[in-house]
A tleap script that builds the chain and sets N, CA, C and O, in Angstrom:
source leaprc.protein.ff14SB
mol = sequence {
  NMET PRO TYR GLY THR ALA LYS GLN ARG SER
  THR ILE ALA LYS LYS ALA ARG ALA GLY LYS
  ASP LEU GLY LYS LYS GLY LYS GLY PHE GLY
  PRO MET ALA ASP ALA VAL ALA LYS SER TYR
  MET LYS LYS GLY MET SER LYS ALA ARG ALA
  THR ALA ILE GLY LYS ALA THR ALA ALA LYS
  SER MET TRP LYS GLU LEU THR GLY LYS LYS
  LYS LYS GLY CLYS
}
set mol.1.N position { -186.573 123.384 -5.178 }
set mol.1.CA position { -186.539 122.447 -6.283 }
set mol.1.C position { -185.350 121.502 -6.095 }
set mol.1.O position { -184.232 121.954 -5.851 }
set mol.2.N position { -185.583 120.216 -6.206 }
set mol.2.CA position { -184.490 119.263 -6.025 }
set mol.2.C position { -183.402 119.412 -7.080 }
set mol.2.O position { -183.641 119.898 -8.185 }
set mol.3.N position { -182.233 118.992 -6.717 }
set mol.3.CA position { -181.072 119.046 -7.600 }
set mol.3.C position { -181.213 118.021 -8.710 }
set mol.3.O position { -181.387 116.834 -8.436 }
set mol.4.N position { -181.141 118.457 -9.952 }
set mol.4.CA position { -181.098 117.560 -11.100 }
set mol.4.C position { -182.348 116.724 -11.313 }
set mol.4.O position { -183.396 116.966 -10.713 }
set mol.5.N position { -182.210 115.745 -12.174 }
set mol.5.CA position { -183.306 114.839 -12.491 }
set mol.5.C position { -183.347 113.696 -11.479 }
set mol.5.O position { -182.454 113.559 -10.643 }
set mol.6.N position { -184.377 112.895 -11.567 }
set mol.6.CA position { -184.499 111.752 -10.659 }
set mol.6.C position { -183.316 110.800 -10.825 }
set mol.6.O position { -182.829 110.235 -9.846 }
set mol.7.N position { -182.858 110.623 -12.060 }
set mol.7.CA position { -181.719 109.735 -12.318 }
set mol.7.C position { -180.441 110.290 -11.687 }
set mol.7.O position { -179.651 109.533 -11.123 }
set mol.8.N position { -180.230 111.617 -11.779 }
set mol.8.CA position { -179.044 112.233 -11.173 }
set mol.8.C position { -179.088 112.112 -9.656 }
set mol.8.O position { -178.071 111.826 -9.026 }
set mol.9.N position { -180.262 112.328 -9.066 }
set mol.9.CA position { -180.389 112.203 -7.606 }
set mol.9.C position { -180.148 110.764 -7.168 }
set mol.9.O position { -179.545 110.524 -6.121 }
set mol.10.N position { -180.617 109.807 -7.965 }
set mol.10.CA position { -180.402 108.397 -7.661 }
set mol.10.C position { -178.909 108.064 -7.705 }
set mol.10.O position { -178.405 107.327 -6.858 }
set mol.11.N position { -178.213 108.611 -8.693 }
set mol.11.CA position { -176.770 108.379 -8.819 }
set mol.11.C position { -176.027 108.936 -7.610 }
set mol.11.O position { -175.127 108.287 -7.077 }
set mol.12.N position { -176.404 110.137 -7.178 }
set mol.12.CA position { -175.773 110.752 -6.006 }
set mol.12.C position { -176.014 109.889 -4.771 }
set mol.12.O position { -175.096 109.653 -3.985 }
set mol.13.N position { -177.250 109.418 -4.602 }
set mol.13.CA position { -177.586 108.594 -3.439 }
set mol.13.C position { -176.793 107.292 -3.438 }
set mol.13.O position { -176.321 106.854 -2.389 }
set mol.14.N position { -176.645 106.676 -4.597 }
set mol.14.CA position { -175.884 105.420 -4.690 }
set mol.14.C position { -174.421 105.650 -4.326 }
set mol.14.O position { -173.826 104.838 -3.619 }
set mol.15.N position { -173.835 106.754 -4.804 }
set mol.15.CA position { -172.438 107.062 -4.473 }
set mol.15.C position { -172.288 107.301 -2.979 }
set mol.15.O position { -171.323 106.844 -2.366 }
set mol.16.N position { -173.243 108.019 -2.393 }
set mol.16.CA position { -173.168 108.321 -0.963 }
set mol.16.C position { -173.254 107.051 -0.131 }
set mol.16.O position { -172.501 106.886 0.829 }
set mol.17.N position { -174.162 106.155 -0.489 }
set mol.17.CA position { -174.296 104.897 0.261 }
set mol.17.C position { -173.046 104.044 0.140 }
set mol.17.O position { -172.688 103.325 1.073 }
set mol.18.N position { -172.384 104.121 -1.000 }
set mol.18.CA position { -171.160 103.342 -1.219 }
set mol.18.C position { -169.939 104.003 -0.589 }
set mol.18.O position { -168.861 103.410 -0.552 }
set mol.19.N position { -170.103 105.227 -0.093 }
set mol.19.CA position { -168.995 105.937 0.538 }
set mol.19.C position { -168.037 106.559 -0.455 }
set mol.19.O position { -166.894 106.855 -0.107 }
set mol.20.N position { -168.484 106.765 -1.693 }
set mol.20.CA position { -167.625 107.350 -2.718 }
set mol.20.C position { -167.691 108.876 -2.682 }
set mol.20.O position { -168.583 109.462 -2.068 }
set mol.21.N position { -166.747 109.490 -3.341 }
set mol.21.CA position { -166.663 110.940 -3.413 }
set mol.21.C position { -167.825 111.488 -4.243 }
set mol.21.O position { -168.105 110.986 -5.332 }
set mol.22.N position { -168.493 112.509 -3.731 }
set mol.22.CA position { -169.628 113.103 -4.434 }
set mol.22.C position { -169.223 114.286 -5.298 }
set mol.22.O position { -170.068 114.882 -5.966 }
set mol.23.N position { -167.962 114.627 -5.292 }
set mol.23.CA position { -167.506 115.762 -6.093 }
set mol.23.C position { -166.770 116.774 -5.230 }
set mol.23.O position { -166.421 116.497 -4.083 }
set mol.24.N position { -166.542 117.949 -5.798 }
set mol.24.CA position { -165.803 118.980 -5.075 }
set mol.24.C position { -166.645 119.557 -3.951 }
set mol.24.O position { -167.870 119.632 -4.046 }
set mol.25.N position { -165.972 119.960 -2.893 }
set mol.25.CA position { -166.641 120.639 -1.800 }
set mol.25.C position { -166.931 122.064 -2.244 }
set mol.25.O position { -166.157 122.653 -2.999 }
set mol.26.N position { -168.023 122.607 -1.787 }
set mol.26.CA position { -168.359 123.984 -2.115 }
set mol.26.C position { -167.420 124.949 -1.414 }
set mol.26.O position { -166.697 124.568 -0.493 }
set mol.27.N position { -167.433 126.206 -1.854 }
set mol.27.CA position { -166.520 127.185 -1.265 }
set mol.27.C position { -166.872 127.509 0.185 }
set mol.27.O position { -166.038 128.052 0.910 }
set mol.28.N position { -168.075 127.191 0.616 }
set mol.28.CA position { -168.466 127.455 1.997 }
set mol.28.C position { -168.201 126.294 2.936 }
set mol.28.O position { -168.439 126.410 4.138 }
set mol.29.N position { -167.715 125.175 2.415 }
set mol.29.CA position { -167.520 123.973 3.221 }
set mol.29.C position { -166.494 124.205 4.340 }
set mol.29.O position { -166.763 123.917 5.506 }
set mol.30.N position { -165.323 124.725 3.974 }
set mol.30.CA position { -164.251 124.930 4.954 }
set mol.30.C position { -164.637 125.885 6.075 }
set mol.30.O position { -164.491 125.540 7.247 }
set mol.31.N position { -165.129 127.081 5.742 }
set mol.31.CA position { -165.519 128.012 6.801 }
set mol.31.C position { -166.622 127.464 7.699 }
set mol.31.O position { -166.613 127.709 8.905 }
set mol.32.N position { -167.571 126.728 7.127 }
set mol.32.CA position { -168.647 126.169 7.936 }
set mol.32.C position { -168.088 125.112 8.891 }
set mol.32.O position { -168.431 125.092 10.073 }
set mol.33.N position { -167.228 124.237 8.374 }
set mol.33.CA position { -166.638 123.191 9.201 }
set mol.33.C position { -165.783 123.808 10.314 }
set mol.33.O position { -165.802 123.329 11.448 }
set mol.34.N position { -165.035 124.868 9.991 }
set mol.34.CA position { -164.201 125.539 10.996 }
set mol.34.C position { -165.042 126.186 12.090 }
set mol.34.O position { -164.697 126.113 13.270 }
set mol.35.N position { -166.144 126.817 11.698 }
set mol.35.CA position { -167.008 127.483 12.674 }
set mol.35.C position { -167.620 126.479 13.646 }
set mol.35.O position { -167.684 126.729 14.849 }
set mol.36.N position { -168.065 125.350 13.120 }
set mol.36.CA position { -168.644 124.313 13.983 }
set mol.36.C position { -167.569 123.745 14.908 }
set mol.36.O position { -167.813 123.538 16.097 }
set mol.37.N position { -166.385 123.494 14.360 }
set mol.37.CA position { -165.288 122.952 15.169 }
set mol.37.C position { -164.914 123.913 16.296 }
set mol.37.O position { -164.689 123.480 17.426 }
set mol.38.N position { -164.846 125.217 15.999 }
set mol.38.CA position { -164.515 126.209 17.030 }
set mol.38.C position { -165.537 126.189 18.161 }
set mol.38.O position { -165.175 126.260 19.335 }
set mol.39.N position { -166.812 126.092 17.801 }
set mol.39.CA position { -167.846 126.101 18.841 }
set mol.39.C position { -167.726 124.876 19.749 }
set mol.39.O position { -167.951 124.974 20.956 }
set mol.40.N position { -167.375 123.730 19.176 }
set mol.40.CA position { -167.207 122.529 19.994 }
set mol.40.C position { -165.926 122.595 20.832 }
set mol.40.O position { -165.903 122.106 21.961 }
set mol.41.N position { -164.864 123.193 20.292 }
set mol.41.CA position { -163.621 123.312 21.069 }
set mol.41.C position { -163.801 124.255 22.249 }
set mol.41.O position { -163.170 124.067 23.289 }
set mol.42.N position { -164.654 125.270 22.105 }
set mol.42.CA position { -164.934 126.181 23.224 }
set mol.42.C position { -165.615 125.439 24.367 }
set mol.42.O position { -165.493 125.830 25.527 }
set mol.43.N position { -166.329 124.371 24.038 }
set mol.43.CA position { -167.013 123.577 25.054 }
set mol.43.C position { -166.091 122.552 25.697 }
set mol.43.O position { -166.512 121.797 26.575 }
set mol.44.N position { -164.820 122.523 25.257 }
set mol.44.CA position { -163.834 121.650 25.876 }
set mol.44.C position { -163.549 120.363 25.121 }
set mol.44.O position { -162.860 119.487 25.644 }
set mol.45.N position { -164.057 120.228 23.918 }
set mol.45.CA position { -163.820 119.011 23.132 }
set mol.45.C position { -162.438 119.084 22.481 }
set mol.45.O position { -161.933 120.171 22.199 }
set mol.46.N position { -161.831 117.919 22.246 }
set mol.46.CA position { -160.515 117.885 21.610 }
set mol.46.C position { -160.612 118.410 20.177 }
set mol.46.O position { -161.672 118.355 19.554 }
set mol.47.N position { -159.488 118.918 19.666 }
set mol.47.CA position { -159.463 119.502 18.324 }
set mol.47.C position { -159.801 118.468 17.257 }
set mol.47.O position { -160.547 118.766 16.326 }
set mol.48.N position { -159.263 117.259 17.380 }
set mol.48.CA position { -159.506 116.213 16.374 }
set mol.48.C position { -160.984 115.845 16.322 }
set mol.48.O position { -161.563 115.729 15.242 }
set mol.49.N position { -161.587 115.664 17.482 }
set mol.49.CA position { -163.012 115.290 17.540 }
set mol.49.C position { -163.886 116.423 17.019 }
set mol.49.O position { -164.833 116.183 16.270 }
set mol.50.N position { -163.572 117.664 17.414 }
set mol.50.CA position { -164.349 118.820 16.973 }
set mol.50.C position { -164.246 119.013 15.462 }
set mol.50.O position { -165.232 119.362 14.812 }
set mol.51.N position { -163.060 118.788 14.901 }
set mol.51.CA position { -162.869 118.920 13.455 }
set mol.51.C position { -163.699 117.875 12.712 }
set mol.51.O position { -164.315 118.176 11.690 }
set mol.52.N position { -163.712 116.658 13.226 }
set mol.52.CA position { -164.501 115.594 12.591 }
set mol.52.C position { -165.986 115.937 12.612 }
set mol.52.O position { -166.686 115.734 11.620 }
set mol.53.N position { -166.465 116.451 13.731 }
set mol.53.CA position { -167.872 116.838 13.831 }
set mol.53.C position { -168.161 118.012 12.895 }
set mol.53.O position { -169.220 118.058 12.270 }
set mol.54.N position { -167.227 118.959 12.796 }
set mol.54.CA position { -167.402 120.103 11.901 }
set mol.54.C position { -167.526 119.673 10.451 }
set mol.54.O position { -168.383 120.171 9.721 }
set mol.55.N position { -166.668 118.746 10.030 }
set mol.55.CA position { -166.715 118.255 8.652 }
set mol.55.C position { -168.012 117.484 8.402 }
set mol.55.O position { -168.613 117.607 7.335 }
set mol.56.N position { -168.437 116.701 9.374 }
set mol.56.CA position { -169.683 115.938 9.218 }
set mol.56.C position { -170.882 116.872 9.103 }
set mol.56.O position { -171.787 116.631 8.304 }
set mol.57.N position { -170.888 117.932 9.897 }
set mol.57.CA position { -171.984 118.893 9.851 }
set mol.57.C position { -172.022 119.612 8.509 }
set mol.57.O position { -173.095 119.803 7.936 }
set mol.58.N position { -170.856 120.013 8.004 }
set mol.58.CA position { -170.791 120.688 6.702 }
set mol.58.C position { -171.216 119.739 5.582 }
set mol.58.O position { -171.889 120.156 4.640 }
set mol.59.N position { -170.830 118.472 5.679 }
set mol.59.CA position { -171.225 117.488 4.667 }
set mol.59.C position { -172.735 117.263 4.691 }
set mol.59.O position { -173.363 117.116 3.642 }
set mol.60.N position { -173.308 117.236 5.879 }
set mol.60.CA position { -174.757 117.068 5.999 }
set mol.60.C position { -175.486 118.238 5.344 }
set mol.60.O position { -176.498 118.054 4.669 }
set mol.61.N position { -174.962 119.430 5.549 }
set mol.61.CA position { -175.546 120.614 4.932 }
set mol.61.C position { -175.453 120.537 3.409 }
set mol.61.O position { -176.411 120.865 2.709 }
set mol.62.N position { -174.293 120.100 2.894 }
set mol.62.CA position { -174.123 119.952 1.446 }
set mol.62.C position { -175.090 118.912 0.895 }
set mol.62.O position { -175.669 119.108 -0.174 }
set mol.63.N position { -175.269 117.812 1.614 }
set mol.63.CA position { -176.165 116.753 1.162 }
set mol.63.C position { -177.589 117.281 1.055 }
set mol.63.O position { -178.289 117.000 0.082 }
set mol.64.N position { -178.019 118.052 2.063 }
set mol.64.CA position { -179.363 118.622 2.024 }
set mol.64.C position { -179.521 119.536 0.817 }
set mol.64.O position { -180.573 119.553 0.178 }
set mol.65.N position { -178.481 120.291 0.506 }
set mol.65.CA position { -178.518 121.191 -0.646 }
set mol.65.C position { -178.614 120.397 -1.953 }
set mol.65.O position { -179.371 120.770 -2.849 }
set mol.66.N position { -177.858 119.315 -2.064 }
set mol.66.CA position { -177.879 118.500 -3.280 }
set mol.66.C position { -179.215 117.797 -3.499 }
set mol.66.O position { -179.690 117.689 -4.629 }
set mol.67.N position { -179.812 117.326 -2.422 }
set mol.67.CA position { -181.052 116.571 -2.559 }
set mol.67.C position { -182.278 117.464 -2.557 }
set mol.67.O position { -183.379 116.993 -2.843 }
set mol.68.N position { -182.117 118.736 -2.244 }
set mol.68.CA position { -183.246 119.648 -2.269 }
set mol.68.C position { -184.086 119.609 -1.021 }
set mol.68.O position { -185.182 120.171 -1.004 }
set mol.69.N position { -183.606 118.959 0.038 }
set mol.69.CA position { -184.361 118.909 1.290 }
set mol.69.C position { -184.164 120.220 2.031 }
set mol.69.O position { -183.046 120.725 2.136 }
set mol.70.N position { -185.242 120.760 2.536 }
set mol.70.CA position { -185.190 122.014 3.274 }
set mol.70.C position { -185.825 121.816 4.635 }
set mol.70.O position { -186.581 120.869 4.857 }
set mol.71.N position { -185.504 122.732 5.547 }
set mol.71.CA position { -186.085 122.664 6.874 }
set mol.71.C position { -187.585 122.927 6.779 }
set mol.71.O position { -188.050 123.656 5.902 }
set mol.72.N position { -188.326 122.323 7.693 }
set mol.72.CA position { -189.763 122.544 7.715 }
set mol.72.C position { -190.050 123.986 8.087 }
set mol.72.O position { -189.356 124.570 8.920 }
set mol.73.N position { -191.048 124.546 7.484 }
set mol.73.CA position { -191.442 125.911 7.799 }
set mol.73.C position { -190.708 126.969 7.006 }
set mol.73.O position { -190.925 128.160 7.232 }
set mol.74.N position { -189.844 126.573 6.084 }
set mol.74.CA position { -189.121 127.564 5.282 }
set mol.74.C position { -189.291 127.312 3.825 }
set mol.74.O position { -188.749 128.052 3.003 }
savepdb mol mol.pdb
quit
């Protein structure tokens, strides 16, 4: 089930497109971002680049949760 009403989802989408803050990060954001960053650093990527990718991956996951999008087949 999608997050909130159509108006709330529209508001979230407008904030995201404008690059504004969508609210607090969930409690799983940090550990998820760290885990992704560690996996990229093991492959030889710099810490700064791996951290940026980790945060982007965690944000993408949060966005999917907010909009109610799920992986196909689940």
